[in-house]
C-alpha positions in Angstrom: 110.9 103.5 115.9 107.3 104.1 115.2 105.0 103.4 118.2 103.0 100.3 117.5 101.8 99.6 121.1 98.2 100.7 120.2 97.9 98.2 117.3 96.4 94.7 117.5 98.1 91.5 116.4 96.9 90.0 113.2 98.2 87.3 110.8 100.6 89.0 108.4 102.5 87.6 105.5 104.8 89.0 102.8 106.6 87.5 99.8 109.6 89.2 98.2 111.6 88.4 95.1 115.3 88.9 94.2 116.8 87.9 90.9 120.3 86.5 90.3 121.5 86.4 86.7 124.6 84.4 85.8 126.6 84.7 82.6 127.4 81.1 81.8 125.2 78.1 81.2 127.9 76.1 83.0 127.1 78.0 86.1 123.5 76.9 86.1 124.6 73.3 85.4 127.0 73.4 88.3 124.2 74.7 90.6 121.7 72.1 89.5 124.2 69.2 89.8 125.7 70.5 93.1 129.2 70.9 91.6 130.0 74.3 92.9 133.3 74.2 94.9 131.9 76.1 97.8 129.1 73.7 98.3 125.3 73.3 97.7 124.4 76.8 96.6 120.7 76.6 96.9 120.6 75.1 100.4 123.4 77.3 101.7 121.7 80.4 100.4 118.4 79.3 101.8 120.0 78.7 105.3 121.6 82.2 105.2 118.3 83.7 104.3 116.6 82.0 107.3 119.3 83.3 109.7 119.0 86.8 108.2 115.3 87.2 108.3 115.2 86.6 112.0 117.7 89.4 112.6 116.3 92.0 110.2 115.9 94.5 113.1 119.7 94.4 113.8 120.4 95.6 110.3 117.5 98.0 109.5 117.3 100.6 112.3 113.5 101.3 112.2 112.4 97.7 112.0 110.8 96.3 115.1 112.0 93.0 116.7 109.2 90.5 115.9 108.5 86.8 116.0 109.2 85.1 112.7 106.7 82.2 112.7 107.1 80.9 109.2 109.6 81.2 106.3 109.8 79.6 102.9 112.4 79.9 100.1 111.6 78.9 96.5 113.7 79.1 93.4 112.7 79.4 89.8 115.5 78.9 87.2 114.9 80.1 83.7 117.8 80.1 81.3 120.5 82.1 83.0 118.2 83.7 85.6 117.4 82.5 89.1 114.4 84.1 90.8 114.3 83.8 94.6 110.9 83.9 96.3 111.1 84.5 100.0 107.9 84.2 102.1 107.6 85.3 105.8 104.6 85.0 108.2 103.9 86.2 111.7 101.1 87.1 114.0 102.0 90.5 115.2 101.3 94.2 115.2 103.3 95.2 112.2 104.0 93.7 108.8 107.0 91.7 107.5 107.6 93.2 104.1 111.1 94.4 105.0 111.9 91.0 106.6 110.9 89.3 103.4 113.0 91.6 101.2 115.9 91.3 103.6 115.7 87.5 103.4 115.6 87.5 99.6 118.5 89.9 99.4 120.8 87.8 101.7 119.8 84.7 99.7 120.9 86.5 96.5 124.2 87.8 98.1 125.0 84.3 99.4 124.5 82.9 95.9 126.8 85.6 94.5 129.5 84.9 97.0 129.4 81.1 96.4 129.3 81.5 92.6 131.9 84.3 92.0 134.9 81.8 91.8 133.3 80.2 88.7 131.5 83.1 87.2 132.8 86.7 87.3 129.8 88.4 85.7 126.9 87.6 88.1 124.3 90.3 88.6 121.7 90.8 91.4 118.6 92.8 90.5 114.9 93.3 91.0 114.6 93.1 94.8 110.9 93.8 95.3 107.8 93.1 97.3 105.6 90.7 95.4 102.6 90.4 97.9 101.6 91.3 101.4 98.6 90.4 103.5 97.3 91.3 106.9 97.0 94.6 108.7 94.6 97.4 107.9 95.1 97.1 104.1 93.6 93.6 104.2 90.6 94.5 106.3 89.2 97.6 104.6 85.5 98.2 104.9 83.9 100.3 102.1 80.5 101.8 102.4 78.3 103.5 99.8 77.2 106.2 102.3 79.1 107.8 105.2 78.5 106.0 108.5 77.0 108.2 111.3 77.5 108.0 115.0 75.9 109.5 118.1 78.2 109.8 121.1 77.1 110.2 124.7 79.1 111.0 127.8 77.5 109.4 130.9 78.7 111.4 133.9 76.9 113.2 136.7 80.0 115.4 137.4 80.5 116.4 133.7 76.7 117.0 133.3 76.7 119.4 136.2 79.8 121.2 134.9 82.1 120.1 137.7 84.4 118.4 135.3 85.3 118.7 131.6 84.7 115.9 129.1 87.8 114.4 127.4 86.7 110.8 126.8 83.8 111.7 124.5 86.0 114.1 122.5 88.6 111.3 122.1 85.9 109.0 120.7 84.7 111.7 118.3 88.4 112.2 117.0 88.8 108.5 116.6 85.6 108.1 114.7 86.6 111.0 112.3 89.9 109.2 111.6 88.0 106.1 110.6 85.7 108.1 108.3 82.7 108.0 110.6 80.7 111.2 111.0 79.5 112.2 114.5 76.0 113.5 114.0 75.3 114.0 117.7 77.4 114.6 120.8 75.9 115.0 124.2 76.7 114.9 127.9 74.0 113.2 130.0 73.7 112.1 133.7 74.1 108.6 135.0 70.4 107.9 134.8 68.9 104.7 133.2 65.9 106.7 131.8 68.2 109.2 130.1 70.4 106.4 128.6 67.6 104.3 127.3 65.8 107.4 125.8 68.8 108.4 123.9 69.5 104.9 122.7 66.0 104.4 121.3 66.0 107.8 119.7 69.4 107.9 118.0 69.6 104.2 117.0 67.0 105.0 114.4 69.2 107.3 112.3 72.7 106.4 113.3 74.7 103.3 112.5 76.7 103.7 115.8 75.5 104.8 119.2 78.4 105.0 121.6 78.4 105.7 125.3 81.4 106.4 127.4 81.2 106.2 131.2 79.1 104.4 133.7 80.6 100.9 133.0 82.3 100.6 136.4 81.1 99.2 139.7 79.9 102.2 141.7 76.2 102.6 142.5 75.9 105.3 139.8 77.5 103.2 137.1 74.3 102.1 135.3 75.1 102.2 131.6 75.1 98.4 131.2 71.9 98.0 133.2 70.3 100.6 130.9 71.4 99.1 127.6 71.2 95.3 128.1 67.3 95.2 128.1 67.3 97.1 124.8 69.8 95.1 122.9 68.4 92.6 120.3 71.7 90.8 119.9 74.6 91.0 122.3 78.1 90.6 120.8 80.3 89.1 123.5 83.3 89.0 121.1 83.5 92.8 121.0 83.3 93.1 124.7 86.0 90.4 125.2 88.3 92.1 122.6 88.0 95.4 124.5 88.8 93.9 127.8 91.6 91.7 126.6 93.2 94.6 124.8 92.9 96.8 127.9 94.2 94.1 130.3 97.3 93.8 128.2 98.0 97.4 129.0 96.8 97.9 132.6 95.7 95.5 135.3 92.3 97.1 136.1 90.7 96.7 132.7 89.0 93.4 133.8 86.8 95.5 136.1 85.2 97.4 133.3 81.7 96.3 132.2 81.8 97.3 128.5 78.8 96.3 126.5 78.3 95.7 122.8 75.2 94.7 120.8 72.7 95.6 118.1 69.4 97.3 117.9 68.1 96.9 114.3 71.0 97.8 112.0 72.7 99.9 114.7 75.7 99.0 116.8 75.5 100.0 120.4 78.7 100.3 122.4 79.3 101.2 126.1 82.9 102.0 126.7 84.9 103.1 129.9 84.7 106.7 131.0 88.4 107.3 131.5 90.3 108.9 128.7 92.7 106.0 128.3 89.9 103.5 128.7 87.9 105.1 125.9 90.9 105.5 123.6 92.2 102.0 124.1 88.7 100.5 123.6 88.4 102.3 120.3 91.9 101.1 119.3 90.9 97.5 120.3 88.1 97.1 117.9 88.2 99.9 115.3 88.1 100.0 112.3 87.6 96.3 112.1 84.3 96.4 114.0 82.7 98.3 111.2 82.6 95.0 109.3 79.5 94.4 111.4 77.4 96.6 109.0 78.2 94.3 106.1 77.1 91.3 108.1 73.9 93.0 109.3 73.1 93.6 105.6 73.9 90.0 104.8 76.3 91.1 102.0 79.5 89.6 103.5 79.9 87.0 106.1 83.6 86.3 105.5 85.6 86.9 108.7 88.9 85.7 107.6 
C-alpha cells in the first residue's frame, strides 16, 4: 500500500452513485409497496452497503483500513431507474472515494439479488464518483507570483565544515515540491546576531524565512531567543501543529522549541535541526501553511 504515514488527518467526504434499472413497472411498485418476496429491498440493500463500506480494505488490496465515521444512503426513483447515492465521511489521512463507490456497488448488487426472482432483466450501470472533499485538492493555495524563501542552517559544526548539511537541503527540496522558490540558502553559526541580521535582511524580499537548527535546549541553541524579539505576530497554532505531528512519530518532539510568526508580510519559521525533525515539521504544516499569505493580504479569511 502507499505510505501515508507522513500525511495529516483532515475531514474527508465522498459521494458515489450507482444506477439500477428494472424492466417492469411492477418491479418498482413492489419495491415502493414493500411487496418483494425477499423483503424490504431498500432497507436490506442499505444495510448491506453499510456493512460493506466498513470492510472495503478487505476487498480492494490497496485500500487502507480507516475509520468510517459517517455513512448515508439515499435513493432517487425515476420511471424504471433507481439511482443510489452513497456518502461516506471520515477524519483521516486518505480519502474515501473507493469506500463510497464500494458501498454504492454493494447496495446495487443487493437490490439485484433481491429483485431477480420477479424481474429477469435488471441492469446495474454508472457506478461513479459524484463528489469528493478534503485532502490537498480542497486546500489549494494559488498565487499570482511565485513565492520565495530564504533557508538558513544554524549550526556551529556545519558552519566550520565539521559536518555536512542535510536538513537545509531537505527543506529546499520540500519547498520546491510545493512550488516555492528558494532564493537564498546559507549556513550560519549559532549566534543571535547572525540570526537576527539574516532575518531582518531577507524578510524584506522573501515571503518565507526558514531556519533549521538551534531549537533544542543546549546553551548554543539560541534560534528562538534570536527570533522572538523580532516577530510582530507569533503564530502558536503552527508551533503546536509541528510539535503535535512530531510527537505522534517520536517521543522527543516535545523538547523542540519550534517558532513561527510574522514580520510584515513574511512568515518566519524555526524548525528542528535533525533531518527527520526538519522533514516532519515541513510535512506537518505544508502546503496548508501557505494560506497565511492570503490572510496577510486580507483576501481570504476562510479557514474551513
